[in-house]
N, C-alpha and C positions, 0 to 999 in steps of 0.2 A: 127288405131294403126298398125304400121308395125310389121314385125316379130321380130325384135330386141326388140321393146318395149313390145310385148307380152311375150317374153322370160324373160325379166327383171321382169315383173309383177308376173309371175308364180314363179320365184325364190324367190322374196320377200315374197310371200304367204307361201312358204314352210318354210322359215326361221322364220317368225313371226306369223305363223298360230295359235300357241297355245294361243297367246294373242290377236288374231283378231277374226276370225269367226269359228276357229276349236277348241276352248277351250272345254276340256272334262268336262263332268258333274261330280260333286262329287257324290260318292256312299257311303252312310252310311252303317255301320254294321246293320244287321237285325238279331234279336234274337227271339226265340220262347217264348211263355208264360211259366211260371213255370209249371211243371207237378205236379201230385199228390204225396203225401208222399208215399214212398215205405213201404213194410212190414218191420218189424224189421229183421235185418240180422247181420252177423259178430259177433262183441262183444256187441251187443245191441244198434245198431244205426238205424236211419231211414234217408233217404235222399230224396230230390226232386231236379230235374235237369231241366235245359233248354239247348237248343242246338243253336249253331250259324248257321243260315240259309244262311247268305250271309256275306262275308268278305268285308271290306271297300276298296274303290279304289279312287285314285286321291285326296287324302286328306280328305276323308269322315270321319265321326265320328267313332272312334275306338270301337272295341268290348270290352265288360266287361270281367274282369278276373274271376268273380264269376259265374260259371255255375253250381255249386253244393252247396246245403245247407245241412249240416249234423246236426242231432239232437240226442243227447244221450237219452236213455230210461232206465228204470229199468228192462226191459224184455230182455231176451237173448234166441236165438234159442237153442233147444236141440241139443245134439250131433247127434242124429238120423236125425234131420232136416238138419243139416249141411252136413251130409253124402249124403243125397238125392241131395242137391245142387251141391256137388262136382261131383256126378255121372252124373247128367244131364248137368251141365254147363261147367265142366272142362273135364271130361272123354268123354262126349257126348254119353252116353249110356243110355238105358232105365232102370228104376228100376222095381222091381217085382210088379205084380198086387196086389191090395188090396184083401185079402181073401174075398170070396163071391162076388167078382166083376170080370167081364171079361175085365175091362178097366185098363190100367196102371195108377199107382199113379202119375207118371210124365214121360214125354217123351222128348227126345231130339228134337231140331228143325230141324237139318240137316238130309236129307235123303240120302246124298252122303258123304262118308268120304273124308277128305282132309288131306294130309300128313302135318306134323308139323316139324318146326325147333324150338325146345323148349330150352330156356335158363333157367337153374335153378340157383337161387341166394340163398345161405345159409348164415345166420348170424352166425358167430363164435366169437362174442364179449364176453367180460368178464361176462356179466350178464347171458349168456347162460349156461356156465359150460361144462366140457368135457362129463359128463354123459348124459346131455340133448342133447348135440350135436350128440352123438352117436345114441340116440333115433331118432332125426330128420333125420339123414342119413339113418337109417334102414327103416323108414316109407316112406320117399320120394322114395327110391329105389323100395319098394313094390308098391307104387302108380303108378310109371312109367310102371310097369309090367301089369297094368290094362288098359292101353291105347289100342286103336285099330290101325291097324288090328291085329287079333290073329293068331298064338299063340305068335309070337315074333314081337312086334310093331316096333322094331328097326332092322329088318332083313336087313343085308347089301347087300345080293345078289339081293333082289328085290327093294332096294333103298327106304325103307319105311321112318319112322320118323328119325330125327336126334336130338341129344341132346348135349348141351354144359353146363359147370358148372363153376361158380365162387363162391368163398367164400369171406366174408368181415368181417373185424373188424376195427382196425386202418389202416390196409392195405387191398388192394384188390388183390386177387390171382386168376389167371386163371388156373383152374385145367386141363381142356381140352376144345377144341373148336369143332365146328360142323364137321370140316374136319376129325376128328378122326374116324367118321363113326362106332361107337361101336355098336355091337349087344346087346341084352338085358342082357345077362350074363356078358359081358365085362363091360357094363355100370353100372350094379349093383355092381360089384366088385370094379370098380373105385371109386364109391361114398363111399362105405364102407371103403376104404383105406385112405380117406382124413384125414389129421391131424388137430386137433383142435388148434386154434391160441390164442384166448383171446384178450383183449384190448378194445378199444373204438368202437363206432358204427358209422362208416362213410358211411351211406347209400347213400348219394348223390354221393360219389366217386364210389360206386358199380354201381349206375345207369349210371354214365358217362362211366364206363367200358362196361356196357351192350350195350350202344348205338354203341360202336365201335366193338362189337361182331357180329352185324348184317351187315356184309360185306362179299363179295365173298371170300376175302382172309382168312376168318375164316370158310369157308365152307357153308355159307348160300346159299339157293337156291331161284330162282324166281318161283312163282306159288305155293308155300307152305304157310301154316299159320305160321306167325312169332309170337312166344309167349314167355312170361316170367312168371315163377312161383317163387315168393320170399317167403322164410320162415324167419320170424324175430320175436323177442320178445320185441322190444323196439323202441323208437324214435331215430332219428339221433341226434348225439351230436358232430359231427366233419365233416370235409370235405366240399364238394361243397354244395351250397344252393340248396335245392330241387326245388325251383321255376325256377332255370336256367336249370335243366336237365329233369324234368318230362315231359314238353311239347315235347321235342325232343325224349324222349323214347317212349311216346305214339304215336308219328308219325311213329315210327319204328316197334312197336309190340303191341300186346294185352297183357296186364299185369294182372295176377292173383296174389292174395296174400293169404297166409295161415299164420295167425297171432296167436301168442301164448302169453297168459298172460292177465293182466288187465291194463287198461290205463285211464288216465285223459281225460276229454272232449277234451282238445287240442291234446292229444296224439291220440285219436280216429280220430279226424279230419285230422291229418297228415297222418295216415295210410290209411284212406279212399282215400286220394289224390293219393296214390301210384298206385291204380288199375284203369283199364279202365271202361268205361261206357257200359251198366248200372251197377252201383256199386254193387247192390245186387247179380249180376250174377258172380262177379269176386273177391269178398272178402269173405273169410271163416275164422273162428276163433275158437279156443279152449282155455280153461283157463290155462292148464298146459301141459307140454311136455308129461307127462304120458298119457294125454287124446288122444294124437296122435295114440297110440296103439289101444285104443277103437274105435277111428274114422276109422282107416283102417279096423278093423274087421267089423264095421257096413257098410262101403262102399262095402266090398266084399259080405256081406249078402244082400245088397240092389240091386246088379246088377241082371238084368233079364237074366238068362242063356238061355232062349228060344229065345231071340232076342238080341244077344250079340253086334253086330257091324253093322253100316251102311255099304253098299257095297263100296269097294274101287276099283279104277282103278289101278291095280298093274302094268300096263305098263307105268305109269306116271314117 
Protein backbone atom coordinates (compact mmCIF):
# COMPACT_ATOMS: atom_id res chain seq x y z
CA UNK A 1 0.00 0.00 0.00
CA UNK A 2 1.47 3.37 -1.02
CA UNK A 3 1.47 6.42 1.23
CA UNK A 4 -1.69 7.88 -0.28
CA UNK A 5 -3.57 4.63 0.27
CA UNK A 6 -2.41 4.38 3.86
CA UNK A 7 -3.50 7.96 4.52
CA UNK A 8 -6.96 7.24 3.09
CA UNK A 9 -7.31 4.12 5.25
CA UNK A 10 -6.40 6.02 8.43
CA UNK A 11 -8.84 8.80 7.56
CA UNK A 12 -11.69 6.33 7.03
CA UNK A 13 -10.89 4.66 10.36
CA UNK A 14 -11.08 8.02 12.12
CA UNK A 15 -14.46 8.80 10.54
CA UNK A 16 -16.13 5.41 10.99
CA UNK A 17 -14.19 4.11 13.97
CA UNK A 18 -17.19 4.28 16.34
CA UNK A 19 -19.02 1.79 14.17
CA UNK A 20 -15.99 -0.34 13.30
CA UNK A 21 -13.40 -1.45 15.81
CA UNK A 22 -13.40 1.50 18.21
CA UNK A 23 -16.96 1.18 19.51
CA UNK A 24 -17.11 2.19 23.19
CA UNK A 25 -18.47 -0.33 25.63
CA UNK A 26 -21.69 0.56 27.40
CA UNK A 27 -21.25 1.21 31.10
CA UNK A 28 -24.28 0.61 33.29
CA UNK A 29 -25.07 2.51 36.46
CA UNK A 30 -23.80 0.76 39.57
CA UNK A 31 -25.69 1.19 42.83
CA UNK A 32 -24.84 -0.04 46.32
CA UNK A 33 -27.07 -2.35 48.32
CA UNK A 34 -29.60 -0.75 50.63
CA UNK A 35 -28.14 0.21 53.99
CA UNK A 36 -29.70 -0.52 57.37
CA UNK A 37 -32.64 1.47 58.71
CA UNK A 38 -31.50 4.59 60.56
CA UNK A 39 -32.48 5.48 64.10
CA UNK A 40 -35.64 7.56 64.40
CA UNK A 41 -34.93 11.23 63.69
CA UNK A 42 -36.61 14.50 62.80
CA UNK A 43 -40.39 14.28 63.14
CA UNK A 44 -40.41 10.54 63.76
CA UNK A 45 -39.07 8.94 60.61
CA UNK A 46 -36.49 6.34 59.72
CA UNK A 47 -34.65 6.04 56.44
CA UNK A 48 -32.43 3.64 54.62
CA UNK A 49 -30.27 4.72 51.75
CA UNK A 50 -28.22 3.46 48.86
CA UNK A 51 -25.58 5.36 46.93
CA UNK A 52 -24.64 5.55 43.28
CA UNK A 53 -21.18 4.07 42.90
CA UNK A 54 -20.82 4.57 39.14
CA UNK A 55 -22.78 6.66 36.67
CA UNK A 56 -23.71 5.24 33.23
CA UNK A 57 -21.75 6.00 30.09
CA UNK A 58 -22.24 5.48 26.37
CA UNK A 59 -25.91 4.54 26.62
CA UNK A 60 -25.62 2.23 29.62
CA UNK A 61 -28.47 1.50 32.01
CA UNK A 62 -29.65 4.62 33.82
CA UNK A 63 -29.41 5.10 37.57
CA UNK A 64 -32.54 4.74 39.73
CA UNK A 65 -34.12 7.87 41.14
CA UNK A 66 -35.06 6.22 44.44
CA UNK A 67 -31.96 6.23 46.63
CA UNK A 68 -33.77 6.87 49.93
CA UNK A 69 -36.71 5.06 51.53
CA UNK A 70 -38.57 6.92 54.27
CA UNK A 71 -40.79 5.23 56.87
CA UNK A 72 -42.93 7.05 59.43
CA UNK A 73 -43.02 5.79 63.02
CA UNK A 74 -44.93 6.65 66.16
CA UNK A 75 -41.74 7.54 67.96
CA UNK A 76 -40.20 10.99 67.99
CA UNK A 77 -36.81 12.13 69.28
CA UNK A 78 -36.92 14.26 72.41
CA UNK A 79 -36.05 17.94 72.10
CA UNK A 80 -32.89 17.19 74.08
CA UNK A 81 -31.85 14.52 71.56
CA UNK A 82 -32.52 16.98 68.74
CA UNK A 83 -30.36 19.56 70.50
CA UNK A 84 -27.49 17.07 70.65
CA UNK A 85 -27.84 16.34 66.94
CA UNK A 86 -27.70 20.04 66.08
CA UNK A 87 -24.64 20.62 68.28
CA UNK A 88 -22.67 17.77 66.73
CA UNK A 89 -23.92 17.75 63.13
CA UNK A 90 -24.67 21.41 62.37
CA UNK A 91 -22.58 23.41 64.83
CA UNK A 92 -19.80 20.77 64.76
CA UNK A 93 -19.07 21.18 68.44
CA UNK A 94 -18.73 18.67 71.27
CA UNK A 95 -21.46 18.23 73.85
CA UNK A 96 -20.86 18.05 77.56
CA UNK A 97 -19.62 14.76 79.03
CA UNK A 98 -22.08 12.52 80.79
CA UNK A 99 -21.88 13.00 84.57
CA UNK A 100 -19.71 10.32 86.21
CA UNK A 101 -18.01 9.65 82.87
CA UNK A 102 -14.80 11.07 81.41
CA UNK A 103 -16.05 10.52 77.85
CA UNK A 104 -18.12 12.90 75.76
CA UNK A 105 -21.70 11.92 75.03
CA UNK A 106 -21.14 12.85 71.41
CA UNK A 107 -18.23 14.29 69.48
CA UNK A 108 -17.90 16.06 66.17
CA UNK A 109 -16.16 14.22 63.36
CA UNK A 110 -13.93 17.02 62.05
CA UNK A 111 -10.75 17.90 63.94
CA UNK A 112 -10.05 21.00 61.81
CA UNK A 113 -12.55 23.83 61.37
CA UNK A 114 -13.65 24.89 57.90
CA UNK A 115 -15.18 28.24 57.13
CA UNK A 116 -18.74 28.29 55.84
CA UNK A 117 -20.75 30.21 53.32
CA UNK A 118 -24.17 29.58 54.85
CA UNK A 119 -27.45 30.45 53.15
CA UNK A 120 -30.43 30.74 55.48
CA UNK A 121 -33.89 30.16 53.97
CA UNK A 122 -36.85 31.20 56.16
CA UNK A 123 -40.47 30.32 55.44
CA UNK A 124 -42.72 33.39 55.79
CA UNK A 125 -45.89 31.85 54.32
CA UNK A 126 -49.38 32.38 55.70
CA UNK A 127 -49.37 29.24 57.84
CA UNK A 128 -46.44 30.58 59.86
CA UNK A 129 -47.98 33.83 61.09
CA UNK A 130 -46.14 36.97 62.17
CA UNK A 131 -45.66 35.91 65.82
CA UNK A 132 -44.09 32.58 64.89
CA UNK A 133 -42.01 34.28 62.20
CA UNK A 134 -40.54 36.55 64.87
CA UNK A 135 -39.72 33.51 67.02
CA UNK A 136 -37.95 31.86 64.06
CA UNK A 137 -35.90 35.00 63.37
CA UNK A 138 -34.84 35.35 67.00
CA UNK A 139 -33.84 31.72 67.42
CA UNK A 140 -31.95 31.38 64.14
CA UNK A 141 -29.99 34.56 64.91
CA UNK A 142 -29.01 33.07 68.28
CA UNK A 143 -28.08 29.76 66.64
CA UNK A 144 -25.69 31.52 64.27
CA UNK A 145 -23.92 33.05 67.27
CA UNK A 146 -23.00 29.53 68.41
CA UNK A 147 -21.02 28.67 65.28
CA UNK A 148 -17.25 28.46 65.30
CA UNK A 149 -14.74 30.11 65.53
CA UNK A 150 -15.38 32.13 68.65
CA UNK A 151 -16.17 34.80 69.74
CA UNK A 152 -17.47 36.22 66.42
CA UNK A 153 -17.89 33.48 63.80
CA UNK A 154 -18.57 36.14 61.16
CA UNK A 155 -15.60 38.40 61.93
CA UNK A 156 -15.06 40.48 58.77
CA UNK A 157 -11.45 41.40 59.53
CA UNK A 158 -10.32 37.77 59.59
CA UNK A 159 -12.61 36.63 56.75
CA UNK A 160 -14.41 33.98 58.78
CA UNK A 161 -17.84 32.59 57.88
CA UNK A 162 -20.25 34.41 55.60
CA UNK A 163 -24.04 34.28 55.59
CA UNK A 164 -26.80 35.16 53.14
CA UNK A 165 -30.55 35.05 53.67
CA UNK A 166 -33.68 34.66 51.59
CA UNK A 167 -37.27 34.41 52.76
CA UNK A 168 -40.07 32.84 50.79
CA UNK A 169 -43.83 32.59 50.61
CA UNK A 170 -45.63 33.23 47.32
CA UNK A 171 -42.57 35.28 46.41
CA UNK A 172 -38.88 34.78 47.10
CA UNK A 173 -37.04 37.78 48.54
CA UNK A 174 -33.27 38.07 48.80
CA UNK A 175 -32.62 39.96 52.02
CA UNK A 176 -28.81 40.02 51.71
CA UNK A 177 -26.10 38.00 49.98
CA UNK A 178 -22.69 36.68 50.99
CA UNK A 179 -20.93 39.76 49.65
CA UNK A 180 -22.49 41.83 52.45
CA UNK A 181 -19.80 40.36 54.75
CA UNK A 182 -21.76 41.08 57.91
CA UNK A 183 -20.22 40.49 61.32
CA UNK A 184 -22.29 38.68 63.95
CA UNK A 185 -23.94 41.80 65.41
CA UNK A 186 -24.84 43.15 61.95
CA UNK A 187 -26.09 39.74 60.87
CA UNK A 188 -28.34 39.28 63.89
CA UNK A 189 -29.73 42.80 63.54
CA UNK A 190 -30.46 42.24 59.85
CA UNK A 191 -32.30 38.98 60.54
CA UNK A 192 -34.43 40.53 63.27
CA UNK A 193 -35.42 43.42 60.97
CA UNK A 194 -36.88 41.20 58.24
CA UNK A 195 -40.58 41.84 57.53
CA UNK A 196 -43.11 39.02 57.56
CA UNK A 197 -44.86 38.53 54.20
CA UNK A 198 -47.51 35.79 54.35
CA UNK A 199 -48.95 33.98 51.35
CA UNK A 200 -48.43 30.58 49.78
CA UNK A 201 -45.44 28.21 50.19
CA UNK A 202 -43.36 28.20 46.99
CA UNK A 203 -40.47 26.13 48.33
CA UNK A 204 -39.28 25.07 44.86
CA UNK A 205 -38.87 28.72 43.88
CA UNK A 206 -36.85 29.32 47.06
CA UNK A 207 -34.54 26.43 46.18
CA UNK A 208 -34.16 27.76 42.63
CA UNK A 209 -33.12 31.12 44.06
CA UNK A 210 -30.74 29.34 46.44
CA UNK A 211 -28.94 27.70 43.50
CA UNK A 212 -28.22 31.11 42.02
CA UNK A 213 -27.00 32.45 45.37
CA UNK A 214 -23.98 30.11 45.25
CA UNK A 215 -22.09 32.18 42.67
CA UNK A 216 -19.07 34.45 42.90
CA UNK A 217 -21.22 37.48 42.08
CA UNK A 218 -23.12 36.86 45.33
CA UNK A 219 -19.91 36.65 47.35
CA UNK A 220 -19.48 32.88 47.49
CA UNK A 221 -15.90 31.68 48.02
CA UNK A 222 -13.94 28.69 46.81
CA UNK A 223 -12.52 26.35 49.46
CA UNK A 224 -15.28 26.97 52.02
CA UNK A 225 -18.17 24.74 53.01
CA UNK A 226 -21.27 25.74 51.05
CA UNK A 227 -24.34 25.10 53.20
CA UNK A 228 -28.06 25.81 53.39
CA UNK A 229 -30.27 25.91 56.48
CA UNK A 230 -34.01 25.99 55.74
CA UNK A 231 -36.67 26.67 58.38
CA UNK A 232 -40.18 25.75 57.26
CA UNK A 233 -43.50 24.58 58.68
CA UNK A 234 -45.13 22.99 55.65
CA UNK A 235 -45.08 21.35 52.25
CA UNK A 236 -44.66 23.26 49.03
CA UNK A 237 -47.95 24.25 47.36
CA UNK A 238 -46.80 26.43 44.47
CA UNK A 239 -43.81 27.27 42.28
CA UNK A 240 -41.23 25.01 40.67
CA UNK A 241 -41.48 21.26 41.04
CA UNK A 242 -39.06 20.07 43.70
CA UNK A 243 -37.73 17.24 41.54
CA UNK A 244 -36.35 19.79 39.06
CA UNK A 245 -34.44 21.86 41.61
CA UNK A 246 -33.33 19.64 44.50
CA UNK A 247 -30.69 17.63 42.57
CA UNK A 248 -29.11 20.88 41.39
CA UNK A 249 -29.21 22.41 44.86
CA UNK A 250 -27.63 19.31 46.44
CA UNK A 251 -24.86 19.54 43.85
CA UNK A 252 -24.18 23.10 45.01
CA UNK A 253 -24.43 22.83 48.78
CA UNK A 254 -25.03 20.69 51.85
CA UNK A 255 -28.63 21.22 52.94
CA UNK A 256 -29.82 21.16 56.56
CA UNK A 257 -33.46 21.47 57.56
CA UNK A 258 -35.11 22.65 60.77
CA UNK A 259 -38.77 21.68 60.39
CA UNK A 260 -41.62 22.86 62.60
CA UNK A 261 -45.00 21.15 62.97
CA UNK A 262 -46.73 17.86 62.23
CA UNK A 263 -46.94 16.28 58.80
CA UNK A 264 -48.64 13.50 56.89
CA UNK A 265 -46.54 10.57 55.68
CA UNK A 266 -46.27 12.22 52.26
CA UNK A 267 -45.34 15.51 53.89
CA UNK A 268 -42.56 13.87 55.88
CA UNK A 269 -41.24 12.20 52.73
CA UNK A 270 -41.15 15.54 50.94
CA UNK A 271 -39.32 17.35 53.73
CA UNK A 272 -36.82 14.51 54.09
CA UNK A 273 -36.02 14.98 50.40
CA UNK A 274 -34.96 18.59 51.06
CA UNK A 275 -31.87 17.70 53.07
CA UNK A 276 -28.53 16.11 52.23
CA UNK A 277 -27.40 12.59 53.08
CA UNK A 278 -27.07 11.00 55.53
CA UNK A 279 -30.58 12.26 56.27
CA UNK A 280 -30.49 11.81 60.10
CA UNK A 281 -27.50 14.17 60.30
CA UNK A 282 -29.19 16.96 58.35
CA UNK A 283 -32.86 17.03 59.38
CA UNK A 284 -34.04 18.35 62.75
CA UNK A 285 -37.62 18.97 63.86
CA UNK A 286 -39.79 20.34 66.64
CA UNK A 287 -43.57 20.30 66.95
CA UNK A 288 -44.23 24.02 67.54
CA UNK A 289 -42.48 27.33 67.01
CA UNK A 290 -42.53 27.85 70.78
CA UNK A 291 -40.37 24.72 71.03
CA UNK A 292 -37.61 26.54 69.17
CA UNK A 293 -36.98 28.59 72.30
CA UNK A 294 -36.57 25.47 74.41
CA UNK A 295 -34.41 23.91 71.70
CA UNK A 296 -31.97 26.84 71.72
CA UNK A 297 -31.79 26.77 75.50
CA UNK A 298 -30.93 23.05 75.40
CA UNK A 299 -28.37 23.56 72.63
CA UNK A 300 -26.55 26.16 74.72
CA UNK A 301 -26.68 23.87 77.75
CA UNK A 302 -25.31 20.92 75.75
CA UNK A 303 -22.24 22.68 74.36
CA UNK A 304 -19.04 21.52 76.00
CA UNK A 305 -17.41 24.73 77.19
CA UNK A 306 -14.08 23.02 77.87
CA UNK A 307 -13.60 22.09 74.20
CA UNK A 308 -15.52 24.72 72.29
CA UNK A 309 -14.25 24.68 68.71
CA UNK A 310 -11.95 22.78 66.41
CA UNK A 311 -8.83 24.78 65.52
CA UNK A 312 -9.20 27.05 62.48
CA UNK A 313 -6.60 28.33 60.04
CA UNK A 314 -7.41 32.02 60.42
CA UNK A 315 -5.04 32.95 57.58
CA UNK A 316 -7.35 31.20 55.10
